[in-house]
Backbone as CSV, one residue per row, in Angstrom:
resi,resn,N_x,N_y,N_z,CA_x,CA_y,CA_z,C_x,C_y,C_z
1,MET,140.111,-178.331,176.697,140.604,-176.946,176.899,141.101,-176.800,178.331
2,ASP,142.360,-176.348,178.491,142.935,-176.245,179.824,142.442,-174.994,180.540
3,PHE,142.911,-174.838,181.755,142.449,-173.729,182.609,142.790,-172.376,182.007
4,TYR,144.011,-172.248,181.468,144.446,-170.953,180.960,143.690,-170.563,179.686
5,SER,143.387,-171.564,178.851,142.611,-171.279,177.638,141.204,-170.825,177.995
6,LYS,140.586,-171.540,178.954,139.240,-171.149,179.397,139.248,-169.739,179.994
7,SER,140.259,-169.446,180.777,140.340,-168.127,181.410,140.463,-167.037,180.360
8,SER,141.231,-167.318,179.299,141.414,-166.327,178.235,140.099,-166.077,177.506
9,VAL,139.348,-167.151,177.244,138.058,-167.003,176.570,137.096,-166.181,177.418
10,TYR,137.036,-166.490,178.717,136.142,-165.753,179.610,136.541,-164.279,179.680
11,LEU,137.833,-164.021,179.700,138.310,-162.644,179.768,137.931,-161.877,178.508
12,CYS,138.074,-162.528,177.343,137.690,-161.878,176.082,136.199,-161.567,176.044
13,LEU,135.388,-162.526,176.511,133.936,-162.302,176.531,133.574,-161.140,177.451
14,LEU,134.257,-161.060,178.584,133.988,-159.976,179.532,134.365,-158.630,178.939
15,VAL,135.496,-158.591,178.232,135.925,-157.345,177.587,134.915,-156.910,176.537
16,LEU,134.424,-157.868,175.711,133.425,-157.539,174.689,132.138,-157.026,175.323
17,LEU,131.746,-157.623,176.434,130.525,-157.192,177.125,130.674,-155.769,177.632
18,LEU,131.818,-155.458,178.223,132.045,-154.108,178.739,132.168,-153.091,177.616
19,LEU,132.765,-153.513,176.489,132.852,-152.603,175.336,131.470,-152.207,174.848
20,GLY,130.571,-153.188,174.818,129.212,-152.887,174.375,128.497,-151.932,175.308
21,SER,128.685,-152.122,176.605,128.003,-151.256,177.579,128.649,-149.885,177.667
22,ALA,129.923,-149.746,177.224,130.614,-148.458,177.297,130.285,-147.551,176.131
23,CYS,129.695,-148.106,175.077,129.338,-147.290,173.906,128.122,-146.429,174.238
24,VAL,128.121,-145.193,173.728,127.017,-144.264,173.948,126.133,-144.262,172.706
25,PRO,124.877,-144.701,172.794,123.987,-144.702,171.623,123.810,-143.300,171.062
26,ASN,123.659,-143.228,169.743,123.529,-141.931,169.088,122.311,-141.158,169.581
27,LYS,121.240,-141.864,169.934,120.016,-141.179,170.363,120.219,-140.412,171.669
28,LYS,121.225,-140.795,172.455,121.496,-140.081,173.699,122.253,-138.784,173.472
29,LEU,122.723,-138.551,172.231,123.510,-137.363,171.929,122.714,-136.293,171.200
30,VAL,121.448,-136.587,170.894,120.625,-135.676,170.089,119.898,-134.671,170.984
31,TYR,119.913,-133.388,170.566,119.206,-132.335,171.297,117.832,-132.101,170.670
32,PHE,116.838,-131.843,171.503,115.522,-131.354,171.075,114.917,-132.179,169.937
33,SER,114.900,-133.467,170.102,114.296,-134.322,169.078,112.776,-134.221,169.157
34,ASP,112.163,-133.736,168.090,110.715,-133.554,168.071,110.207,-133.829,166.666
35,PRO,109.264,-134.773,166.495,108.748,-135.089,165.149,108.010,-133.926,164.505
36,LYS,107.629,-132.891,165.278,106.927,-131.745,164.696,107.853,-130.848,163.885
37,TYR,109.167,-130.935,164.144,110.099,-130.115,163.386,110.231,-130.688,161.971
38,ASN,110.331,-129.791,160.999,110.442,-130.250,159.616,111.426,-129.377,158.850
39,THR,111.680,-129.740,157.616,112.683,-129.052,156.795,112.085,-127.971,155.905
40,GLU,110.781,-127.732,155.994,110.125,-126.812,155.078,109.687,-125.508,155.738
41,THR,109.199,-125.592,156.963,108.699,-124.396,157.640,109.241,-124.326,159.060
42,LEU,109.260,-123.101,159.589,109.669,-122.918,160.972,108.554,-123.359,161.924
43,THR,108.909,-124.063,162.959,107.955,-124.414,164.003,107.980,-123.310,165.054
44,PRO,106.892,-122.551,165.203,106.907,-121.420,166.141,107.026,-121.878,167.590
45,ILE,107.875,-121.205,168.327,108.071,-121.488,169.747,107.985,-120.166,170.500
46,THR,107.054,-120.066,171.403,106.853,-118.825,172.156,107.669,-118.864,173.437
47,ASN,108.521,-117.872,173.593,109.321,-117.778,174.818,109.886,-116.367,174.931
48,GLN,109.546,-115.684,176.002,110.071,-114.349,176.261,110.933,-114.387,177.516
49,PRO,112.204,-113.966,177.410,113.057,-113.982,178.607,112.532,-113.039,179.675
50,GLY,112.553,-113.490,180.910,112.100,-112.648,182.007,113.115,-111.552,182.309
51,ALA,112.638,-110.423,182.784,113.524,-109.305,183.124,114.271,-109.625,184.407
52,TYR,115.582,-109.519,184.376,116.395,-109.837,185.546,116.285,-108.717,186.582
53,LYS,116.063,-109.115,187.835,115.993,-108.167,188.938,117.341,-108.127,189.655
54,LEU,117.862,-106.947,189.845,119.159,-106.783,190.491,119.144,-107.337,191.906
55,GLN,120.278,-107.912,192.327,120.416,-108.509,193.648,121.675,-107.981,194.324
56,SER,121.756,-108.242,195.616,122.970,-107.900,196.360,124.174,-108.608,195.742
57,ARG,125.304,-107.901,195.724,126.578,-108.355,195.176,126.634,-108.302,193.663
58,ASP,125.558,-107.861,193.015,125.673,-107.525,191.597,126.542,-106.280,191.469
59,ILE,127.179,-106.126,190.316,128.059,-104.984,190.096,127.536,-104.176,188.915
60,LEU,127.354,-102.878,189.137,126.832,-101.977,188.115,127.896,-100.974,187.683
61,SER,127.975,-100.783,186.391,128.783,-99.691,185.847,127.848,-98.492,185.648
62,VAL,128.193,-97.366,186.259,127.390,-96.145,186.146,128.265,-95.061,185.531
63,ARG,127.902,-94.607,184.355,128.671,-93.579,183.660,127.794,-92.342,183.482
64,ILE,128.345,-91.184,183.819,127.628,-89.918,183.694,128.211,-89.139,182.525
65,LYS,127.345,-88.769,181.586,127.767,-88.021,180.401,127.157,-86.615,180.456
66,THR,128.017,-85.602,180.411,127.558,-84.211,180.358,128.444,-83.436,179.399
67,LEU,127.975,-82.238,179.018,128.793,-81.367,178.172,129.963,-80.789,178.948
68,ASP,129.822,-80.748,180.268,130.876,-80.233,181.140,131.777,-81.395,181.553
69,THR,132.980,-81.455,180.953,133.884,-82.569,181.218,134.297,-82.639,182.684
70,GLU,134.504,-81.494,183.301,134.922,-81.485,184.708,133.850,-82.091,185.610
71,SER,132.605,-81.775,185.320,131.514,-82.349,186.119,131.424,-83.859,185.926
72,SER,131.593,-84.297,184.681,131.558,-85.740,184.410,132.673,-86.451,185.146
73,ASP,133.888,-85.871,185.104,135.034,-86.497,185.762,134.845,-86.544,187.276
74,TYR,134.161,-85.549,187.815,133.947,-85.521,189.266,133.034,-86.655,189.714
75,PHE,131.979,-86.891,188.948,130.998,-87.894,189.351,131.381,-89.308,188.914
76,ASN,132.161,-89.445,187.868,132.566,-90.769,187.405,133.752,-91.273,188.217
77,ILE,133.760,-92.577,188.494,134.888,-93.169,189.205,136.157,-93.044,188.370
78,GLN,136.015,-93.282,187.063,137.150,-93.164,186.148,136.854,-92.040,185.167
79,PRO,137.786,-91.091,184.993,137.556,-89.961,184.093,137.288,-90.407,182.664
80,GLU,136.534,-89.567,181.953,136.162,-89.901,180.588,137.365,-89.978,179.654
81,ASN,138.391,-89.158,179.900,139.524,-89.116,178.986,140.601,-90.149,179.293
82,SER,140.358,-91.027,180.279,141.341,-92.046,180.614,141.103,-93.295,179.777
83,PHE,142.170,-94.042,179.589,142.068,-95.277,178.816,141.429,-96.361,179.676
84,PHE,140.369,-96.935,179.169,139.639,-97.953,179.926,140.084,-99.334,179.477
85,ASN,140.897,-99.968,180.290,141.390,-101.304,179.996,140.350,-102.326,180.437
86,ILE,139.794,-103.048,179.475,138.705,-103.970,179.785,139.260,-105.276,180.338
87,ASN,139.190,-105.423,181.636,139.443,-106.693,182.300,138.617,-106.696,183.574
88,GLN,138.469,-107.867,184.152,137.554,-107.984,185.279,137.990,-107.182,186.496
89,ALA,139.303,-107.034,186.694,139.779,-106.248,187.831,139.390,-104.779,187.674
90,SER,139.600,-104.215,186.471,139.276,-102.809,186.256,137.765,-102.583,186.276
91,VAL,137.017,-103.552,185.767,135.558,-103.442,185.805,135.066,-103.370,187.243
92,TYR,135.633,-104.222,188.101,135.217,-104.235,189.508,135.599,-102.931,190.211
93,LEU,136.824,-102.455,189.968,137.315,-101.260,190.656,136.614,-99.994,190.184
94,ASN,136.110,-99.997,188.968,135.502,-98.797,188.404,133.980,-98.914,188.298
95,SER,133.404,-99.759,189.156,131.955,-99.947,189.152,131.443,-99.930,190.586
96,TYR,130.144,-100.117,190.733,129.493,-100.062,192.038,128.917,-101.423,192.390
97,SER,129.290,-101.927,193.545,128.773,-103.209,194.018,127.538,-102.968,194.885
98,ILE,126.488,-103.722,194.621,125.268,-103.607,195.420,125.501,-104.304,196.753
99,ASP,125.338,-103.579,197.847,125.640,-104.137,199.165,124.505,-105.036,199.657
100,ASP,124.690,-105.565,200.871,123.702,-106.507,201.421,122.355,-105.854,201.678
101,ASN,122.339,-104.520,201.763,121.071,-103.798,201.937,120.394,-103.482,200.613
102,GLY,121.057,-103.865,199.499,120.473,-103.623,198.185,120.746,-102.250,197.634
103,SER,121.778,-101.576,198.152,122.051,-100.197,197.743,123.431,-100.062,197.113
104,ILE,123.587,-99.022,196.301,124.893,-98.575,195.852,125.079,-97.149,196.369
105,THR,126.330,-96.776,196.631,126.611,-95.438,197.160,127.272,-94.600,196.074
106,LEU,126.555,-93.579,195.618,127.017,-92.723,194.525,127.557,-91.407,195.070
107,PRO,128.507,-90.783,194.347,129.035,-89.486,194.794,127.917,-88.449,194.948
108,GLU,127.928,-87.720,196.072,126.953,-86.683,196.400,125.561,-87.243,196.658
109,VAL,125.116,-88.183,195.857,123.769,-88.743,195.997,123.672,-89.592,197.258
110,GLY,124.737,-90.359,197.544,124.726,-91.246,198.700,124.094,-92.584,198.374
111,PRO,123.662,-93.349,199.393,123.076,-94.672,199.159,121.783,-94.573,198.346
112,LEU,121.665,-95.484,197.401,120.474,-95.513,196.552,120.042,-96.966,196.387
113,GLN,118.797,-97.262,196.759,118.284,-98.622,196.706,118.003,-99.021,195.261
114,VAL,118.666,-100.110,194.811,118.460,-100.563,193.430,118.134,-102.054,193.346
115,ALA,118.338,-102.802,194.419,118.009,-104.230,194.399,116.511,-104.411,194.175
116,GLY,116.172,-105.391,193.360,114.777,-105.628,193.036,114.304,-104.889,191.807
117,LEU,115.169,-104.009,191.258,114.843,-103.276,190.045,115.507,-103.932,188.843
118,THR,114.940,-103.723,187.659,115.633,-104.110,186.435,116.702,-103.064,186.150
119,VAL,117.608,-103.368,185.230,118.653,-102.401,184.892,118.058,-101.099,184.342
120,PRO,117.073,-101.130,183.435,116.470,-99.867,182.983,115.812,-99.089,184.121
121,GLU,115.169,-99.795,185.057,114.533,-99.109,186.184,115.588,-98.460,187.080
122,ALA,116.708,-99.177,187.291,117.790,-98.606,188.100,118.393,-97.393,187.409
123,GLN,118.523,-97.460,186.099,119.065,-96.332,185.342,118.171,-95.097,185.475
124,GLN,116.867,-95.306,185.394,115.930,-94.196,185.536,115.999,-93.597,186.943
125,LYS,116.117,-94.449,187.948,116.195,-93.962,189.333,117.475,-93.169,189.564
126,ILE,118.589,-93.630,189.027,119.865,-92.916,189.164,119.826,-91.605,188.390
127,GLN,119.172,-91.621,187.222,119.020,-90.410,186.418,118.277,-89.335,187.218
128,GLU,117.211,-89.726,187.875,116.435,-88.772,188.664,117.248,-88.245,189.852
129,ALA,118.050,-89.120,190.460,118.853,-88.698,191.611,119.921,-87.686,191.205
130,PHE,120.526,-87.865,190.046,121.583,-86.967,189.596,121.044,-85.676,188.977
131,SER,119.774,-85.663,188.624,119.204,-84.459,188.008,119.230,-83.268,188.962
132,VAL,119.354,-83.530,190.268,119.438,-82.458,191.250,120.767,-81.703,191.120
133,TYR,121.812,-82.417,190.681,123.147,-81.848,190.624,123.588,-81.488,189.200
134,LEU,123.050,-82.190,188.205,123.492,-81.993,186.827,122.296,-81.778,185.915
135,ASN,122.402,-80.781,185.056,121.361,-80.527,184.072,121.714,-81.223,182.759
136,LYS,120.731,-81.816,182.150,120.891,-82.472,180.856,122.006,-83.518,180.867
137,ALA,122.097,-84.243,181.954,123.082,-85.322,182.046,122.459,-86.621,181.541
138,THR,123.278,-87.431,180.915,122.845,-88.753,180.454,123.509,-89.811,181.321
139,ILE,122.714,-90.675,181.897,123.220,-91.728,182.767,123.165,-93.061,182.021
140,LEU,124.291,-93.754,181.998,124.371,-95.066,181.354,124.680,-96.107,182.426
141,VAL,123.798,-97.088,182.570,123.962,-98.130,183.589,124.044,-99.489,182.897
142,LYS,125.069,-100.257,183.247,125.256,-101.600,182.702,125.519,-102.583,183.842
143,LEU,124.963,-103.779,183.709,125.274,-104.854,184.638,126.547,-105.528,184.147
144,VAL,127.626,-105.436,184.919,128.927,-105.958,184.463,129.346,-107.209,185.230
145,SER,128.445,-107.768,186.022,128.772,-108.971,186.785,128.020,-110.194,186.258
146,PHE,127.694,-110.186,184.969,126.996,-111.320,184.377,128.025,-112.430,184.143
147,LYS,128.081,-113.344,185.081,129.036,-114.451,185.027,128.285,-115.753,185.227
148,ILE,128.661,-116.785,184.476,128.090,-118.109,184.653,129.221,-119.109,184.875
149,THR,128.899,-120.214,185.527,129.870,-121.278,185.776,129.317,-122.578,185.215
150,ILE,130.147,-123.298,184.444,129.723,-124.551,183.824,130.730,-125.633,184.207
151,LEU,130.223,-126.702,184.818,131.067,-127.772,185.333,130.568,-129.127,184.832
152,GLY,131.360,-130.154,185.067,130.945,-131.504,184.722,131.436,-131.937,183.359
153,GLU,130.598,-132.703,182.667,130.988,-133.320,181.405,130.863,-132.356,180.217
154,VAL,131.695,-131.312,180.234,131.846,-130.411,179.094,133.321,-130.358,178.741
155,ARG,133.619,-129.895,177.533,135.010,-129.934,177.077,135.879,-128.868,177.740
156,ASN,135.303,-127.717,178.069,136.077,-126.635,178.672,135.333,-126.064,179.884
157,PRO,135.321,-126.781,181.002,134.611,-126.266,182.181,135.292,-125.016,182.724
158,GLY,134.510,-124.199,183.419,135.056,-122.993,184.026,133.973,-121.956,184.197
159,HIS,134.374,-120.711,184.515,133.399,-119.621,184.602,133.632,-118.661,183.437
160,PHE,132.550,-118.057,182.983,132.568,-117.240,181.776,131.838,-115.924,182.046
161,TYR,132.454,-114.827,181.603,131.843,-113.510,181.736,131.068,-113.191,180.462
162,ILE,129.863,-112.686,180.645,128.960,-112.442,179.522,128.825,-110.937,179.304
163,TYR,129.183,-110.477,178.118,129.036,-109.063,177.787,127.804,-108.892,176.906
164,ASN,126.684,-109.254,177.497,125.416,-109.235,176.778,124.313,-109.197,177.825
165,ASN,123.129,-108.788,177.433,122.016,-108.731,178.376,121.224,-110.040,178.425
166,GLN,121.584,-110.968,177.536,120.782,-112.177,177.426,121.652,-113.347,176.992
167,LEU,121.426,-114.512,177.587,122.192,-115.703,177.244,121.307,-116.925,177.422
168,THR,121.377,-117.854,176.478,120.590,-119.080,176.571,121.465,-120.227,177.082
169,VAL,120.812,-121.318,177.469,121.527,-122.503,177.918,122.453,-123.015,176.828
170,LEU,121.970,-123.032,175.594,122.780,-123.533,174.484,124.006,-122.658,174.253
171,GLU,123.832,-121.344,174.354,124.973,-120.448,174.174,126.001,-120.654,175.291
172,GLY,125.505,-120.846,176.514,126.416,-121.077,177.626,127.203,-122.364,177.452
173,LEU,126.522,-123.441,177.089,127.208,-124.710,176.867,128.159,-124.618,175.675
174,GLY,127.791,-123.798,174.693,128.683,-123.591,173.554,129.977,-122.915,173.975
175,MET,129.896,-121.973,174.916,131.094,-121.315,175.416,132.011,-122.309,176.130
176,ALA,131.416,-123.352,176.709,132.196,-124.379,177.403,132.623,-125.500,176.464
177,GLY,132.441,-125.307,175.161,132.888,-126.310,174.193,131.922,-127.450,173.970
178,ASP,130.681,-127.328,174.457,129.635,-128.346,174.327,129.912,-129.527,175.260
179,LEU,128.932,-130.401,175.369,129.059,-131.572,176.215,129.996,-132.597,175.574
180,THR,130.655,-133.385,176.407,131.411,-134.517,175.899,130.431,-135.624,175.530
181,ASP,130.941,-136.675,174.909,130.066,-137.801,174.560,129.490,-138.482,175.791
182,PHE,130.125,-138.278,176.955,129.645,-138.904,178.182,128.815,-137.952,179.031
183,GLY,128.459,-136.787,178.497,127.594,-135.862,179.211,126.147,-136.289,179.097
184,ASN,125.448,-136.294,180.215,124.044,-136.707,180.233,123.174,-135.525,179.820
185,ARG,122.689,-135.559,178.603,121.903,-134.454,178.069,120.524,-134.354,178.697
186,GLU,120.114,-135.374,179.437,118.816,-135.359,180.101,118.920,-134.957,181.568
187,ASN,120.129,-134.741,182.049,120.295,-134.490,183.484,121.378,-133.440,183.700
188,ILE,121.002,-132.178,183.492,121.903,-131.049,183.734,121.304,-130.234,184.872
189,THR,122.051,-130.081,185.925,121.556,-129.352,187.096,121.847,-127.866,186.939
190,LEU,120.801,-127.060,187.035,120.927,-125.610,186.994,120.734,-125.062,188.404
191,LEU,121.753,-124.399,188.929,121.673,-123.757,190.246,121.520,-122.258,190.039
192,ARG,120.576,-121.660,190.751,120.282,-120.230,190.562,120.079,-119.557,191.916
193,GLN,120.691,-118.395,192.070,120.545,-117.615,193.287,119.156,-116.987,193.349
194,THR,118.512,-117.104,194.503,117.193,-116.513,194.706,117.229,-115.614,195.939
195,ASP,116.119,-114.969,196.209,116.037,-114.090,197.375,116.181,-114.855,198.683
196,THR,115.835,-116.127,198.668,115.860,-116.919,199.904,117.024,-117.901,199.970
197,GLY,117.868,-117.929,198.947,118.996,-118.863,198.936,119.325,-119.310,197.536
198,VAL,119.496,-120.612,197.360,119.824,-121.186,196.062,118.741,-122.168,195.658
199,GLY,118.289,-122.065,194.409,117.318,-123.009,193.871,117.973,-123.896,192.833
200,ALA,117.445,-125.120,192.661,117.995,-126.075,191.709,116.879,-126.642,190.846
201,VAL,117.199,-126.878,189.581,116.241,-127.483,188.660,117.031,-128.319,187.660
202,VAL,116.400,-129.381,187.149,117.050,-130.242,186.166,116.660,-129.785,184.767
203,VAL,117.651,-129.597,183.920,117.449,-129.186,182.534,117.655,-130.395,181.633
204,ASP,116.698,-130.647,180.738,116.753,-131.780,179.818,116.902,-131.252,178.395
205,LEU,118.085,-131.419,177.812,118.336,-130.903,176.469,117.627,-131.711,175.391
206,LYS,117.132,-132.874,175.721,116.421,-133.693,174.736,114.944,-133.337,174.675
207,ASN,114.477,-132.578,175.654,113.064,-132.218,175.715,112.834,-130.906,174.961
208,PRO,112.077,-130.919,173.858,111.836,-129.689,173.091,111.131,-128.601,173.892
209,GLN,110.426,-128.983,174.966,109.721,-127.986,175.771,110.672,-127.043,176.501
210,LEU,111.951,-127.405,176.571,112.923,-126.520,177.198,112.999,-125.188,176.460
211,LEU,112.770,-125.207,175.137,112.870,-123.990,174.332,111.831,-122.949,174.740
212,SER,110.746,-123.373,175.330,109.707,-122.444,175.774,109.683,-122.296,177.297
213,SER,110.703,-122.847,177.966,110.767,-122.794,179.424,111.503,-121.541,179.881
214,GLU,111.196,-121.094,181.098,111.905,-119.953,181.662,113.374,-120.265,181.913
215,PHE,113.714,-121.547,182.020,115.092,-121.931,182.305,115.942,-122.052,181.034
216,TYR,115.337,-121.754,179.896,116.117,-121.728,178.652,117.084,-120.543,178.656
217,TYR,116.725,-119.493,179.393,117.581,-118.307,179.499,118.327,-118.325,180.825
218,LEU,119.624,-118.108,180.756,120.449,-118.071,181.956,120.440,-116.686,182.574
219,GLN,120.714,-116.648,183.864,120.798,-115.392,184.598,122.180,-115.265,185.229
220,PRO,122.561,-114.043,185.631,123.865,-113.849,186.262,124.063,-114.788,187.451
221,ASN,125.279,-115.345,187.522,125.713,-116.236,188.609,125.079,-117.618,188.553
222,ASP,124.429,-117.969,187.448,123.913,-119.324,187.300,125.069,-120.319,187.213
223,VAL,124.811,-121.529,187.701,125.778,-122.622,187.615,125.117,-123.795,186.907
224,LEU,125.783,-124.331,185.881,125.318,-125.520,185.182,126.278,-126.667,185.484
225,TYR,125.726,-127.790,185.942,126.546,-128.972,186.172,126.006,-130.114,185.322
226,VAL,126.823,-130.599,184.396,126.425,-131.673,183.483,126.785,-133.013,184.120
227,GLN,125.764,-133.797,184.415,125.990,-135.106,185.022,126.606,-136.065,184.001
228,PRO,127.449,-137.010,184.440,128.018,-138.002,183.513,127.059,-139.161,183.278
229,LEU,127.168,-139.786,182.108,126.420,-140.998,181.824,127.060,-142.186,182.545
230,LYS,126.286,-143.244,182.738,126.832,-144.448,183.369,127.921,-145.067,182.504
231,ALA,127.866,-144.815,181.190,128.859,-145.388,180.285,130.265,-144.912,180.623
232,LYS,130.390,-143.729,181.233,131.714,-143.241,181.580,132.332,-144.109,182.667
233,ALA,131.535,-144.485,183.673,132.047,-145.357,184.720,132.435,-146.715,184.146
234,THR,131.637,-147.189,183.175,131.955,-148.457,182.529,133.260,-148.359,181.763
235,ARG,133.476,-147.228,181.095,134.726,-147.033,180.366,135.918,-147.044,181.323
236,GLY,135.739,-146.427,182.504,136.815,-146.452,183.489,137.100,-147.865,183.965
237,ASN,136.027,-148.649,184.174,136.205,-150.044,184.578,136.883,-150.854,183.485
238,LEU,136.572,-150.503,182.238,137.180,-151.201,181.116,138.676,-150.935,181.051
239,ASN,139.069,-149.697,181.303,140.493,-149.375,181.318,141.223,-150.177,182.395
240,THR,140.560,-150.279,183.559,141.150,-151.085,184.636,141.262,-152.548,184.222
241,LEU,140.207,-153.037,183.525,140.211,-154.429,183.090,141.315,-154.678,182.069
242,ASN,141.567,-153.706,181.212,142.637,-153.851,180.225,143.985,-154.033,180.914
243,VAL,144.195,-153.240,181.967,145.441,-153.369,182.723,145.537,-154.752,183.358
244,LEU,144.430,-155.207,183.940,144.431,-156.523,184.571,144.651,-157.637,183.557
245,SER,144.086,-157.455,182.339,144.272,-158.483,181.315,145.727,-158.589,180.891
246,VAL,146.420,-157.449,180.838,147.842,-157.467,180.503,148.634,-158.207,181.580
247,ILE,148.293,-157.895,182.841,148.973,-158.569,183.950,148.682,-160.072,183.922
248,PHE,147.417,-160.422,183.662,147.025,-161.833,183.608,147.771,-162.549,182.489
249,GLY,147.887,-161.892,181.340,148.610,-162.486,180.213,150.078,-162.708,180.529
250,ALA,150.663,-161.718,181.200,152.083,-161.853,181.548,152.303,-162.999,182.528
251,VAL,151.413,-163.108,183.520,151.529,-164.189,184.502,151.340,-165.550,183.834
252,SER,150.338,-165.633,182.937,150.074,-166.895,182.244,151.273,-167.314,181.409
253,THR,151.872,-166.348,180.717,153.048,-166.642,179.902,154.211,-167.123,180.749
254,ALA,154.389,-166.488,181.881,155.471,-166.882,182.783,155.274,-168.317,183.280
255,ILE,154.011,-168.659,183.628,153.731,-170.018,184.117,153.975,-171.050,183.028
256,LEU,153.572,-170.755,181.797,153.784,-171.673,180.681,155.271,-171.881,180.424
257,VAL,156.032,-170.793,180.485,157.482,-170.909,180.260,158.122,-171.772,181.347
258,LEU,157.710,-171.569,182.590,158.267,-172.360,183.695,157.913,-173.842,183.546
259,ASN,156.655,-174.121,183.134,156.253,-175.499,182.938,157.048,-176.155,181.817
260,TYR,157.328,-175.390,180.752,158.085,-175.933,179.627,159.519,-176.221,180.048
261,VAL,160.113,-175.326,180.827,161.493,-175.514,181.287,161.581,-176.727,182.179
262,ASN,160.607,-176.887,183.058,160.634,-178.034,183.968,160.371,-179.339,183.220
């Protein structure tokens, strides 16, 4: 066997080796594998989402409802009879941002401390503040800055606005189109804003205990980063090797043709 034949055999063996290492085993793609789960009865899992505490830079929608339309229009940023176009720009312009001191500034009422309160607690506090000016008014408070960001090995990375009071990790990843085959289901970094800065924790989708963990529920401004599997780097190396094999084949063919001509 000549040099070129040996080189071709070695190249084929190397390609087969890399192909094997680039494949992702099925067991790495399974979520929440637990032998206790069965097809006959529900396996009870206890988990209660924690109440979210408002923070600086959260945005609240505050709507005042009264029988007196003029009074409602005076206190509301946007009048009741106007068309409310739902987009993030209008939501921001027609809502109240919690400042660095943890307060929102309401008409007539002035600054009101709401950071550290839940949304229902903030609603009750605003209701009491407005009762001085309005009789039998109904105050509706909504958190409109519930946004999450999902990056890494998902099909549709980006940031997503949530029009709900509650969201799970699975729902968030579903909004991003789920993980790709090269997403590491055992190594997802969750970044969360805290009172002292940013905290990080690793989320393991293969661990059934995640369903009862506090990190199963996402909070506003959470960031999920899905780490890639090593197989992705191998696949990239394989693509490079394919290009090199084509070049090697072309060079070998050229040398053989030249030898034949000579």
